[in-house]
C-alpha positions as CSV (number, residue, x, y, z in Angstrom):
1,X,84.2,60.0,12.6
2,X,81.4,61.2,14.9
3,X,80.6,64.3,14.7
4,X,80.4,67.4,17.0
5,X,76.5,67.7,16.5
6,X,76.1,64.0,17.3
7,X,78.4,64.3,20.6
8,X,76.7,67.6,21.6
9,X,72.9,65.6,21.4
10,X,74.5,62.8,23.3
11,X,75.6,65.4,26.4
12,X,72.4,67.0,26.3
13,X,71.0,63.5,26.7
14,X,73.2,62.5,29.4
15,X,72.5,66.2,31.4
16,X,68.6,65.9,30.6
17,X,68.5,62.3,32.4
18,X,70.9,63.3,35.4
19,X,68.5,66.6,36.0
20,X,65.7,64.1,35.6
21,X,66.9,62.1,38.3
22,X,67.5,65.0,40.7
23,X,64.4,66.3,40.1
24,X,62.4,63.2,41.3
25,X,64.0,63.2,44.1
26,X,63.2,65.9,47.1
27,X,65.5,67.7,50.2
28,X,63.7,67.4,53.2
29,X,65.8,70.5,55.5
30,X,65.7,69.6,59.3
31,X,67.0,72.9,61.1
32,X,69.2,72.2,64.5
33,X,69.4,74.5,67.1
34,X,67.4,75.6,70.4
35,X,68.2,71.9,71.8
36,X,65.4,70.7,69.0
37,X,65.3,69.3,65.5
38,X,62.8,71.4,63.4
39,X,60.3,70.2,61.9
40,X,59.7,66.7,63.7
41,X,59.1,63.5,62.3
42,X,59.7,64.6,58.8
43,X,58.2,62.0,56.6
44,X,60.5,61.3,52.9
45,X,60.1,58.9,50.2
46,X,62.4,56.5,49.1
47,X,65.6,58.7,46.9
48,X,64.7,61.6,49.0
49,X,67.6,63.6,51.3
50,X,67.2,64.8,54.7
51,X,69.7,67.7,55.3
52,X,70.2,68.8,58.8
53,X,71.0,72.4,58.9
54,X,72.7,74.1,61.8
55,X,71.4,77.2,63.4
56,X,73.0,77.5,66.7
57,X,74.9,75.2,69.2
58,X,77.1,72.5,69.5
59,X,75.1,68.9,68.2
60,X,75.1,66.1,65.8
61,X,72.5,64.1,64.3
62,X,73.4,60.3,65.1
63,X,71.0,57.4,64.6
64,X,69.7,55.1,67.5
65,X,71.1,51.7,67.9
66,X,67.6,50.9,67.1
67,X,67.3,52.7,63.8
68,X,68.1,50.1,60.5
69,X,70.2,52.9,59.1
70,X,73.2,53.8,60.7
71,X,74.8,57.6,60.2
72,X,76.6,59.8,62.4
73,X,77.5,63.7,61.2
74,X,80.7,65.3,62.8
75,X,80.1,67.7,66.0
76,X,79.3,70.9,64.4
77,X,78.5,74.4,65.7
78,X,78.8,76.8,63.0
79,X,75.6,78.4,61.4
80,X,74.9,77.3,57.8
81,X,76.8,74.1,58.2
82,X,74.6,71.0,56.8
83,X,74.7,67.1,57.1
84,X,72.8,65.4,54.3
85,X,71.7,61.4,54.5
86,X,69.9,59.9,51.3
87,X,67.4,57.4,52.5
88,X,66.9,54.5,49.7
89,X,64.4,52.1,48.8
90,X,66.8,49.0,50.1
91,X,67.0,51.0,53.8
92,X,63.6,49.8,54.5
93,X,60.5,51.7,55.9
94,X,62.0,52.4,59.3
95,X,61.1,54.2,61.3
96,X,64.9,55.7,61.6
97,X,65.1,57.4,65.4
98,X,68.1,59.7,65.9
99,X,69.3,62.1,68.5
100,X,72.0,64.3,69.3
101,X,75.5,62.9,70.8
102,X,75.5,66.4,73.1
103,X,72.2,66.2,74.4
104,X,70.8,62.9,74.0
105,X,68.1,62.9,76.5
106,X,66.4,65.9,75.0
107,X,67.4,66.3,71.4
108,X,65.4,63.2,69.8
109,X,63.2,62.5,66.6
110,X,62.7,59.9,63.9
111,X,62.7,60.2,60.1
112,X,60.0,58.0,58.5
113,X,59.8,56.4,55.0
114,X,56.9,56.3,52.9
115,X,57.1,52.8,51.0
116,X,55.3,51.9,48.2
117,X,52.5,48.9,49.0
118,X,54.2,47.3,45.8
119,X,57.5,46.7,48.4
120,X,57.8,44.2,50.9
121,X,60.4,43.7,53.4
122,X,61.9,40.9,55.1
123,X,63.9,41.3,58.0
124,X,66.7,38.9,58.1
125,X,68.0,38.1,61.9
126,X,67.9,36.2,65.1
127,X,67.7,32.8,63.0
128,X,64.4,33.9,61.3
129,X,62.8,35.9,58.4
130,X,60.3,38.5,59.8
131,X,57.5,39.0,58.9
132,X,56.6,35.4,58.0
133,X,54.7,34.3,55.0
134,X,54.6,37.0,52.9
135,X,52.0,37.5,50.3
136,X,52.5,39.6,47.2
137,X,50.8,40.8,44.1
138,X,52.2,40.0,40.7
139,X,55.0,42.2,39.8
140,X,55.7,43.3,43.2
141,X,58.9,43.4,45.1
142,X,60.3,41.7,48.1
143,X,63.5,43.1,49.6
144,X,65.3,41.2,52.4
145,X,66.9,43.6,54.7
146,X,70.2,42.2,56.4
147,X,69.9,43.2,60.3
148,X,72.6,41.0,62.1
149,X,74.0,37.5,61.6
150,X,76.2,35.8,58.4
151,X,72.8,34.5,56.5
152,X,71.3,33.9,53.1
153,X,67.9,33.4,51.0
154,X,67.8,30.8,48.6
155,X,64.9,29.0,47.3
156,X,64.2,25.5,47.8
157,X,64.5,22.9,45.7
158,X,60.2,23.2,45.5
159,X,60.1,26.6,44.5
160,X,59.6,27.2,40.5
161,X,61.3,30.1,40.9
162,X,65.1,30.0,42.0
163,X,67.5,32.4,43.8
164,X,70.4,32.2,46.3
165,X,71.6,35.4,47.5
166,X,75.1,35.8,48.8
167,X,76.1,35.0,52.2
168,X,75.4,38.7,53.8
169,X,76.2,39.8,57.2
170,X,76.5,43.6,57.7
171,X,73.2,45.5,59.1
172,X,71.6,46.8,55.9
173,X,72.8,44.7,53.3
174,X,70.0,43.8,50.9
175,X,68.4,41.3,48.6
176,X,65.6,42.2,46.2
177,X,63.8,40.2,43.7
178,X,60.5,40.8,41.8
179,X,57.7,37.7,41.5
180,X,55.9,38.3,38.1
181,X,53.1,36.2,36.2
182,X,55.3,34.2,34.9
183,X,57.2,33.1,38.0
184,X,53.6,30.9,38.4
185,X,51.1,31.0,41.5
186,X,54.0,29.5,44.1
187,X,54.0,29.0,46.8
188,X,58.1,30.2,46.7
189,X,59.3,28.2,50.0
190,X,63.4,29.4,50.6
191,X,65.7,28.8,53.6
192,X,69.3,30.4,54.9
193,X,71.9,28.5,53.5
194,X,73.8,28.8,57.1
195,X,70.8,27.8,58.8
196,X,68.5,25.7,56.3
197,X,66.9,23.4,59.8
198,X,65.9,26.7,61.0
199,X,65.4,29.6,59.1
200,X,62.6,28.5,56.6
201,X,59.5,30.5,54.9
202,X,57.4,30.9,52.4
203,X,56.5,34.2,50.0
204,X,52.4,33.5,48.7
205,X,51.5,35.3,45.4
206,X,47.8,36.4,44.9
207,X,47.8,35.0,41.0
208,X,44.6,36.1,39.1
209,X,42.1,33.4,38.3
210,X,42.3,34.5,34.6
211,X,45.8,33.4,34.4
212,X,47.4,30.1,34.0
213,X,50.4,29.1,34.3
214,X,52.5,26.1,33.0
215,X,55.6,24.8,33.7
216,X,57.9,23.6,31.1
217,X,60.9,21.0,31.8
218,X,61.6,17.7,32.5
219,X,60.1,16.4,29.1
220,X,56.6,17.4,30.5
221,X,54.0,20.3,30.3
222,X,52.9,20.9,34.0
223,X,49.8,20.6,35.1
224,X,48.7,18.8,32.1
225,X,45.0,19.3,30.4
226,X,44.6,22.7,31.7
227,X,41.0,24.4,31.6
228,X,40.6,27.8,30.8
229,X,37.5,30.5,30.3
230,X,37.2,32.8,27.0
231,X,39.5,35.8,27.8
232,X,41.9,33.8,30.2
233,X,45.6,33.8,29.7
234,X,48.3,31.1,29.7
235,X,51.3,31.4,30.0
236,X,53.9,28.7,29.7
237,X,57.3,29.3,31.9
238,X,60.4,27.5,31.0
239,X,62.2,25.6,34.0
240,X,64.6,23.8,32.6
241,X,65.4,22.5,28.9
242,X,65.1,23.1,24.7
243,X,61.5,23.3,24.4
244,X,59.0,25.3,22.8
245,X,55.4,25.1,22.8
246,X,53.4,24.5,19.0
247,X,50.0,23.9,18.4
248,X,48.8,20.6,16.9
249,X,47.6,21.0,13.3
250,X,44.4,19.4,14.6
251,X,44.1,22.9,16.7
252,X,41.5,25.6,15.9
253,X,44.0,27.8,17.2
254,X,47.6,27.9,15.7
255,X,50.5,29.5,17.7
256,X,54.4,28.3,18.1
257,X,56.5,30.0,20.6
258,X,60.1,30.7,20.2
259,X,62.6,27.9,21.0
260,X,63.8,28.8,24.8
261,X,66.1,26.9,27.1
262,X,66.6,29.2,30.3
263,X,64.9,28.9,33.3
264,X,62.5,32.4,33.4
265,X,61.8,32.3,29.8
266,X,57.9,32.3,28.6
267,X,55.2,32.5,26.4
268,X,51.6,33.9,26.8
269,X,48.4,33.2,25.0
270,X,45.1,34.2,25.4
271,X,41.6,32.4,24.6
272,X,38.9,34.2,23.5
273,X,35.6,33.5,22.5
274,X,36.3,33.8,18.7
275,X,38.7,31.0,19.0
276,X,35.9,28.3,19.8
277,X,35.8,25.6,22.3
278,X,38.8,23.8,21.4
279,X,40.0,21.2,22.5
280,X,43.5,22.8,21.6
281,X,46.2,20.4,21.3
282,X,49.6,21.3,21.3
283,X,53.4,19.6,21.6
284,X,56.8,20.2,21.9
285,X,58.4,20.3,18.3
286,X,61.7,19.0,19.9
287,X,60.3,16.2,21.9
288,X,57.1,15.6,20.0
289,X,56.0,11.9,20.9
290,X,56.4,12.7,24.7
291,X,55.8,16.5,25.5
292,X,52.2,16.6,24.7
293,X,49.0,18.2,26.0
294,X,45.9,20.2,25.5
295,X,44.4,23.3,26.4
296,X,40.4,23.4,26.9
297,X,37.9,26.0,27.2
298,X,35.0,25.9,29.0
299,X,31.7,25.8,27.0
300,X,29.9,28.5,29.4
301,X,32.1,31.2,29.8
302,X,32.2,33.2,33.3
303,X,30.0,36.6,32.5
304,X,30.7,39.5,34.3
305,X,29.3,42.7,34.0
306,X,30.6,45.1,31.2
307,X,33.7,47.2,32.7
308,X,34.4,44.1,34.8
309,X,37.7,43.8,33.4
310,X,39.5,41.5,36.2
311,X,36.4,39.6,36.7
312,X,36.0,39.8,40.4
313,X,32.2,40.7,40.0
314,X,32.1,44.4,40.4
315,X,33.3,47.4,38.8
316,X,35.3,49.3,40.9
317,X,39.1,51.4,41.0
318,X,40.8,48.0,40.8
319,X,39.3,47.2,37.7
320,X,40.8,50.9,36.1
321,X,44.1,49.6,37.4
322,X,43.7,46.8,36.1
323,X,43.4,48.0,32.3
324,X,46.4,50.5,33.3
325,X,48.3,47.7,33.7
326,X,47.2,45.7,30.8
327,X,47.5,48.8,28.8
328,X,50.9,50.2,30.2
329,X,52.5,47.4,31.7
330,X,51.7,44.2,29.5
331,X,49.4,42.7,32.1
332,X,46.6,40.2,31.8
333,X,44.0,41.2,29.2
334,X,40.5,41.7,30.0
335,X,37.9,38.9,29.2
336,X,36.1,38.8,26.6
337,X,32.7,37.3,27.8
338,X,29.8,37.9,25.3
339,X,30.9,41.4,24.5
340,X,32.4,41.5,20.9
341,X,35.5,43.8,21.9
342,X,35.5,42.3,25.6
343,X,34.6,43.7,29.7
344,X,37.6,46.0,28.9
345,X,35.9,48.1,26.5
346,X,33.9,50.2,29.0
347,X,33.2,53.3,26.6
348,X,31.9,51.1,23.6
349,X,34.3,52.5,21.3
350,X,35.6,49.4,19.7
351,X,39.2,49.5,21.5
352,X,40.6,48.8,25.0
353,X,42.6,51.7,25.7
354,X,43.5,54.4,28.2
355,X,39.9,56.4,27.9
356,X,38.1,53.2,28.9
357,X,40.4,53.4,32.2
358,X,39.0,57.1,32.5
359,X,36.0,56.3,31.7
360,X,35.4,53.7,34.4
361,X,37.0,56.4,36.9
362,X,34.1,59.2,36.0
363,X,31.7,56.6,36.6
364,X,33.0,55.1,40.1
365,X,33.8,58.9,41.4
366,X,32.0,61.0,39.3
367,X,28.5,59.9,38.4
368,X,29.5,58.9,34.7
369,X,27.9,57.2,32.0
370,X,27.7,53.4,32.9
371,X,29.8,51.2,30.9
372,X,28.5,49.9,27.4
373,X,30.3,47.4,26.0
374,X,29.2,46.6,22.4
């Protein structure tokens, strides 16, 4: 029997989660009166609430026809009456113009939503995806936002990442997808199933040069004979079939993945300077005679300065962001080059951790000491 103490702990945990969710959202007050909405041009974050509070007069708050989010309050006049609208991420970036139905020519305003740079909106309407050819970074989210017509967003057979939205038709409906490192470099061509010849588009991913994507499926590793630099990561991503990736006995580096079968499963491995030049032959244990391949490590590594965690040839804030992604989100590891603990060990303490990101920020913005990897 569950104890009273355990039940109390669960209830408190649920309440704490609820309070945290509420605390992260903000309520913005817009005064309605004197033939005006005050303040004007309110800026909100996704998940925030706008509350219109009546102070005088007979008014409404009503979205314009051009607004991608629709709302309409009753006609209110009592002091202190209010009307709430929550602006969600799926509502899109706006802007969201609105007016008073009683005084439509003089009482007008607009709500603006500050959308994170990691979220990309594509409007679905008028037999087109807008904007076209969207470039994203690994980990970014794409949200298709319906405006008119019955449409889908469906990956082409040539796309390594597969998706298929429901057939949607109502304005404001949406479908979202995250593009991760395991999805590969793309491109990701897609179309509308209802209008496959006229509604076509492609998502492009800004893939790191330090990550190499190998598709596992159709009894092959594709591409074959991948060449990497020391410190680079290889991601085997499953497309179909029951397979694994296992080093040959002759490989100086040993590994074996789990036995995966689901599309989207993946296995990641970093080849460091300490692993040697290879080559590193490997195979699939289920098909050892026909699923064979080899990883080659370039004998002359691409060496850039200590602190250049992302190997782009410079030391700037992007290196600190790269380290934070590696430490907290399982991002790609910084390269080793000719440093014992790698280019990410900016403070030279023998570890790659958050202190290195802080060290870089101090160096870049506050004139702190230069990076000095071991």
